[in-house]
C-alpha positions in Angstrom: 81.5 -112.0 -67.8 79.5 -111.7 -64.5 81.8 -111.5 -61.5 80.5 -114.1 -58.9 82.4 -112.8 -55.9 82.0 -109.3 -54.4 85.2 -108.4 -52.7 83.8 -106.0 -50.1 81.2 -108.2 -48.3 79.7 -111.7 -48.0 76.1 -112.5 -47.0 75.8 -115.9 -45.4 73.2 -117.8 -43.5 73.9 -118.3 -39.8 72.2 -119.8 -36.7 72.8 -118.4 -33.2 71.4 -118.8 -29.8 69.4 -116.1 -28.0 67.5 -116.0 -24.8 63.7 -115.3 -25.1 62.4 -113.1 -22.3 58.7 -113.7 -22.0 57.1 -110.5 -20.5 54.0 -111.1 -18.4 53.5 -107.6 -17.0 53.5 -104.1 -18.5 54.7 -102.8 -15.1 58.4 -102.1 -15.8 59.1 -101.3 -12.1 57.7 -104.7 -11.0 59.7 -106.4 -13.7 62.8 -104.6 -12.7 62.4 -105.6 -9.0 61.7 -109.2 -10.0 64.8 -109.4 -12.3 67.0 -107.8 -9.7 65.7 -110.1 -7.0 66.4 -113.1 -9.2 69.8 -112.1 -10.6 71.5 -109.6 -8.2 73.5 -112.4 -6.6 75.1 -113.1 -10.0 75.4 -109.6 -11.7 77.4 -111.0 -14.7 74.9 -113.8 -15.3 73.9 -112.5 -18.7 77.3 -111.2 -19.8 75.7 -109.3 -22.7 73.7 -112.2 -23.9 71.4 -111.6 -26.8 67.7 -111.4 -25.8 64.5 -111.5 -27.8 61.6 -109.9 -26.0 58.3 -111.8 -26.3 55.3 -109.6 -25.3 52.5 -111.8 -26.6 51.5 -112.9 -23.0 50.6 -109.4 -21.9 47.0 -108.8 -21.2 44.9 -107.6 -24.2 45.3 -103.8 -24.5 48.3 -103.6 -22.2 51.1 -101.4 -23.5 54.7 -101.7 -22.3 57.3 -98.9 -22.5 59.9 -100.4 -24.8 62.3 -97.6 -24.0 62.1 -98.3 -20.3 62.3 -102.1 -20.9 65.3 -101.7 -23.2 67.1 -99.5 -20.6 66.4 -102.1 -17.9 67.7 -105.0 -19.9 70.9 -103.2 -20.8 71.3 -102.4 -17.1 71.0 -106.1 -16.4 73.7 -106.8 -19.0 71.4 -108.1 -21.7 71.5 -107.2 -25.3 67.9 -106.8 -26.7 67.9 -107.8 -30.3 64.3 -108.4 -31.3 60.6 -108.5 -30.3 58.0 -111.1 -30.8 54.6 -109.4 -30.8 51.0 -109.7 -32.1 49.8 -107.4 -34.8 48.1 -105.1 -32.3 51.4 -104.9 -30.2 53.5 -104.0 -33.2 52.2 -100.4 -33.0 53.7 -99.7 -29.6 56.5 -102.3 -29.7 58.9 -100.0 -31.5 60.6 -97.9 -28.8 62.8 -94.9 -29.4 65.6 -96.4 -27.4 65.6 -99.5 -29.6 68.3 -99.7 -32.2 67.2 -98.6 -35.6 67.8 -102.0 -37.1 65.7 -103.6 -34.3 62.7 -101.6 -35.4 62.7 -103.5 -38.7 63.2 -106.8 -37.0 59.9 -106.9 -35.1 58.4 -110.2 -35.8 54.7 -111.0 -35.9 53.6 -114.5 -35.0 
């Protein structure tokens, strides 16, 4: 008889909210200054909110340091959890500082 329940885990479908941060510049310093200027007055604004990074609006050929961006977002109390990228951006969109599971979650649209 096939056992239908596995006692040590369950896999279920879930839906959750996440912010989408649309990146329009590969200049992490400019992005850092803009984010800090916008949110310094409310440092706990994000409170470790999940964030998906959308890099599709970067200029063609632009490359963003995902390690630097990830560090910046964590400094701003955001929890990066995924990347939306074009096929060409997928090559550089897997930063070393990104969680191992995140690397497998890069989505191509």
